[in-house]
N, C-alpha and C positions, 0 to 999 in steps of 0.2 A: 358902233354904240348903241344901245337901245333906246327907244323913245322914253321920253320922261313927261310926266305931267304932276304940277304941285310938288315938284322936286322929288318924285317917286318914279321909279322904273315901272312903264306899264307891264301888266302881267300878260305872260304868253298863253297862247292857246294851250288847252290841257292843264293849266294850273288849277288846282284846287285852292278855293278861297273860303273864309268864313265871314259872315256878317256878324258885326257887334254884338246883335242880340242873341247870339249863340251863348253869350254868358249868361243870359237868363234863362233860356230854354235849349239844353243841349241834348234832349231826348232823342235816340237815333240820329239820323243825320240832319236834324232841323238845321236851317240857316247854313248848310254847306252847299256850295256851288262850285261848276267846273266853268273855267272860262272858255269862251268859243271863239270870240275874236272882236275885231272892231267893226263897226259899221258905220256908215254917214246917212243922217236924215235927209231923204230926197228932196225936201222942200228947202230946209235951212242950210244944209251941209254940216250941220253939228255932228261930231263925232259920238258914237256911242258905245259902250262897251256891252257885248253881249254875252250872257252866260246862262247855264242850266242848272236848275236845282238838282241836288242829289238826293232829294225826298220827295214823296208824294209821287206824282205822275211825270217828275221831271220838267217841269215848265219853263219854257226859254223866255228870258227877260231881256230888257234893254234899258241902260241908265246913262245918261250923258257923262261921258269920262270924267269930267271935271268933279260932278258928283260922287261917282263911283270911287274916285281916287281920293277923295277928302277925309278931313278928320272927323272924328266923332264929336258932335255937340255936346261938350261934357257939363255945360249949363243944363241942359234938357235931360240928359242922361249921366247924372253925377256918380252913380254906381257903376258905371263901366269902366274896366281898366284897359281895355283895347284902344289905341291911339287912332287906328285909322277905322273908316267905316267897312272896309274889307280888307282882310289881310291873308296873305299865304299860308296854307297848312300842309305839313309833311305827313301826317297821320291823322285818320279820322276814324 
């Protein structure tokens, strides 16, 4: 069984995902990322999702897993239709 967080299956390495802000700016590969995997903060042991941008210089990023898998704050971003902060994409 796959690992779950916030009721969602954690993305496997290699999965392509989009950040919800892609709805606002979908120019080229903006806000598209590839999952690298999970890491653990060396001081706090917090689980982090590591991901790489598919635009620009391919910046590597890490974000706390709970935040990465969380829902969009639709009060702050009422125009966004995407449910989760990051969602898997098949084609881009």
